[in-house]
N, C-alpha and C positions, 0 to 999 in steps of 0.2 A: 551796779550796786553802790549806791552812795549812802550807806548807813540806814537804808529803808527798814530793814528787819529790826535792827537795834532800836531805832527811834519809835517804831510802831509797838513793838512788844515790851519794851522796858520804859517807855514814856520819858526818854531823855532827849537832849538836843545835841547828839554827837555829829560832828562834821570835821572835815580835814582842817587842821590848823588850830583846833580848839585847845586851849590850855586846860590841863587837868592836874589834879593831885591824886596820885595813885598810891594808896597806903602810906600817905604822908610824904611822898616824894614827888616833886613837880616834874611835869613832862608835857608832851604835845601829842595829840592824836594825829597819826600820819597814814593810817591804813584801815580800810574796812575788811574785817576778817570774818564775815558772816555773822555768827552769833556773838562774836567778840569784837573789841576795838583794838587796833594796833597802836601801841604807845611807845614813843622813844623818850626815855627819861633824860632830864637835863644833866644828870650826873654821868651819863654815858651816851653822848650825842652821836658817836660814830657807829653805834650798834644797830642791828636790824630791829624793826619794830617787834615788840613782844605782845602776845595776846593777853588782854585783861577782860574780865567780865564787866559789862557796862554799868552795873549798879553796885557791885561788891567792892567797897573801899575806894570808890572813885568820886571825887568832887569836881564838878565842871566849873570852868571859868570863862573868860572872854575869848573871842576868836582873834587869832593873830595870823600874820603871814608867815608860813613855814617854808623854808628853803632847805631841802635835804642836803646833807654834807656831800662834798665831792668824794667820790670813791676812787681810790687808787686803782691802777691797772691790776696789781696783784690781788687786791681784795675782790675786784670785779671778776677776775678769772676763777678765784676760789668759790665765789657765790655761784658762778656758772657751773662749776664742777658739782657743787652740792645739789643744784637743781637738775643736773643731767642724770639720766637713767644709766648708770655706769657702775659695774661691780668691781673695779680695780681701785687701787689707791691713787692719791692725787698726783704723785710723781709719774706714774704710768700714764695717767690721763694727759699730763703735760708733755709726754714723750721723752722723759728722762730715763736713761738706762741705769737703774739702781743696781749696784753690785749685789750678787748673791753671796751668802756666807756658806762656804763648803767645809765640811769636816773630813779629816783623813781617817780612813779605816784600814789601810794596809799597814804592814808591819813597820815600815820606815817612817810613816807619818801618822801613826795612831795617836789620837788625842790632840792633834794639831788642827789649826784652822787657817783658811785663806779666803780672800775675796776674789771674785771673778765676774766679768761682764763681757759682752761682745767686744769691748774696747781693749781689754787686757786681763791678764791673770797675775795675781801676786803669788808669792811663795808660801808654802805651809810654814806656819810659825806657832810658837807655844802660846802666845797671848793674842787677843784680838787687837790690841794696840799695835803690836809688831806687824800683824797681818795687814792692818790698814795702811801702815807706813810702806810695807812692801807693795801693796796694790797701787798706792799713789806713785811710787817710784816706777812701777811698770807702765802706768799711764803716761808719766812724764817721758819715759824712754820711747814709747810708741808715738807720742806727739813729736818728739825730736826726729824720729825716723821719718814720719810723714813730712815734716818741714824740710828735711834734707832732700827728699824726693821732689818736693815742689821747687826747690832751688835749682834743680837740674834742668 
């Protein structure tokens, strides 16, 4: 698919690297999207191509050599996550154990909150800020305990 449908049905000369003005904003055609053309605007060169209708608000210009921007490893992993068929959040997809927020229901901790994960549990506290600090202290203590065992 090298813009065959768009060129035949709309009578335009769309191709990879062609400069365009999309609704008054300059950009470059970088992707064939079937019935649409994928344009990256000059104002946002690091973004993914967005679909535009081939004749609605588009003015075609000369053909240039387009080199896509280098994608950082983190952005590449997030794009991979977006394209994956996965029903969990990004942190779970990465394998990060995100702490759960637990609420106390017994008499002594009613209305209190704590954070817990397989790595450690914080104490029940009155505010989320205190609970987060308690959880971080529990993680630090667990890490120190593991480090002391490794030293032996």
